[in-house]
C-alpha positions in Angstrom: 4.4 94.6 95.1 0.8 94.1 94.2 -1.3 91.0 95.1 -1.1 87.7 93.4 -4.3 86.7 91.6 -5.8 83.6 90.1 -7.0 84.4 86.6 -9.0 82.4 84.1 -7.0 80.7 81.3 -8.5 79.9 78.0 -6.4 77.2 76.3 -6.5 77.3 72.5 -8.6 74.6 70.8 -5.7 73.0 69.0 -3.7 72.7 72.3 -6.7 71.2 74.1 -7.2 68.6 71.3 -3.5 67.7 71.1 -3.3 67.1 74.9 -6.8 65.7 75.4 -7.7 68.6 77.8 -11.5 68.6 78.3 -11.6 70.7 81.5 -12.9 74.3 81.1 -11.7 75.8 84.4 -8.0 76.2 83.9 -6.3 79.2 85.6 -3.0 80.9 85.8 -1.3 83.1 88.3 -1.0 86.8 87.5 0.1 90.1 89.2 -1.1 93.4 87.7 -2.4 91.5 84.7 1.0 90.0 84.0 1.7 86.3 83.9 3.7 85.1 87.0 4.6 81.7 85.4 3.8 79.7 82.4 2.2 76.9 84.4 -1.3 75.8 83.9 -3.4 75.3 87.1 -6.9 74.4 88.3 -8.2 75.3 91.7 -9.3 71.7 92.3 -12.7 72.2 93.9 -11.8 74.6 96.7 -10.9 78.2 97.0 -7.1 78.7 97.0 -6.3 81.7 99.2 -3.5 83.5 97.3 -3.2 85.9 100.3 -2.0 83.1 102.6 1.7 82.5 103.0 1.1 79.1 101.1 -1.7 77.7 99.1 -2.4 74.6 97.1 -3.6 74.2 93.5 -3.6 71.5 90.9 -0.8 72.0 88.4 -1.2 70.5 84.9 1.8 69.1 83.0 2.1 67.5 79.6 2.7 63.7 80.0 2.2 60.5 78.1 0.3 57.5 79.3 2.5 54.4 79.8 2.4 51.9 76.9 0.7 49.3 79.1 -2.3 51.6 79.3 -2.5 53.0 75.8 -1.9 49.6 74.1 -5.0 48.1 75.7 -7.3 51.1 75.2 -6.2 52.4 71.8 -6.3 55.9 73.3 -3.9 58.8 72.5 -1.0 58.6 74.9 -0.8 62.5 75.4 -2.7 64.1 78.2 -2.5 66.9 80.8 -1.8 65.3 84.2 -2.9 67.0 87.4 -0.4 67.2 90.3 -1.0 69.0 93.6 1.4 71.9 94.0 2.1 74.2 97.0 2.8 77.8 96.0 3.9 80.7 98.2 2.3 84.1 98.3 4.8 85.4 95.7 3.7 82.8 93.2 6.7 80.6 93.5 6.1 76.8 93.3 7.6 75.3 96.4 6.6 71.6 96.2 5.1 69.6 93.4 3.8 66.1 94.1 3.5 63.0 92.0 0.2 62.2 90.4 -2.3 60.6 92.9 -0.5 62.0 95.9 -2.5 64.4 98.1 -0.6 66.6 100.6 -2.3 68.5 103.4 -0.8 71.9 104.2 -1.1 72.8 107.9 -3.0 76.0 108.0 -1.0 79.2 108.7 2.3 77.4 108.7 5.3 76.3 106.6 4.4 72.7 107.2 2.6 70.0 105.1 1.9 66.3 105.6 1.6 63.5 103.1 0.9 59.9 104.1 1.2 61.0 107.8 4.7 62.3 107.2 5.4 66.0 108.1 7.7 68.2 106.1 8.9 71.8 105.9 7.6 73.5 102.7 10.6 75.8 102.3 13.5 73.4 103.1 11.9 70.0 102.5 13.1 68.9 105.9 11.4 65.8 107.2 10.2 66.1 110.8 8.6 62.7 111.5 5.8 60.3 110.8 2.9 60.9 113.2 -0.7 59.8 113.4 -1.6 62.3 116.1 -1.1 66.0 116.3 -2.2 69.0 118.4 -2.1 72.6 117.1 -2.0 75.9 118.8 -1.9 79.3 117.1 1.9 79.2 116.9 2.9 75.6 117.2 2.3 72.1 115.8 2.9 69.2 118.2 3.5 65.8 116.7 3.7 62.5 118.6 6.8 60.7 117.3 6.5 57.6 119.5 7.5 55.0 116.9 10.6 56.5 115.2 13.2 53.8 114.3 15.8 56.1 115.8 14.9 55.9 119.5 16.8 59.2 120.2 14.1 61.0 118.1 11.1 59.6 120.0 8.9 61.9 121.9 6.8 65.0 121.1 8.1 67.3 118.5 7.1 71.0 118.9 7.3 72.9 115.5 7.1 76.6 115.1 4.4 77.1 112.4 5.9 80.3 111.0 9.6 79.4 110.7 9.7 75.6 111.0 12.2 75.4 113.9 11.5 72.6 116.2 12.5 70.9 119.5 12.0 67.4 120.9 10.5 66.6 124.2 11.5 63.0 124.9 
């Protein structure tokens, strides 16, 4: 299988106008020049490493502004909304986030955090909420000192490659 690539995407003028899309740096995912999906993306100000197991881009979807906004501004309710999306090295979208939510993938791992909560990219499994972490090459250590379930309190050691974990009370 050849490598995944980020390729420039030129949206047609009538589509741009219909969906109020003024950005000029849209991209798509391709392999051997063939489209991997019909999704519209933007890199979002940083270089997405498509060779990594997981990478993050802004995905754009067609949405309508709520009436409470458009009634006051008189603007067109249609627009393309940017949502962060974690994609695997095969071009499969694994997790899409709500607008205005910003996840943080843990480098070289199958783990991401959002609002200090840690999850498995593949399974969606919630590990814990933590404000402190330590990383090694192979593991992520999270301090889970304040879990409501006292049996889950302690340090959680998560294998960065496969997401398996163990608790050290």
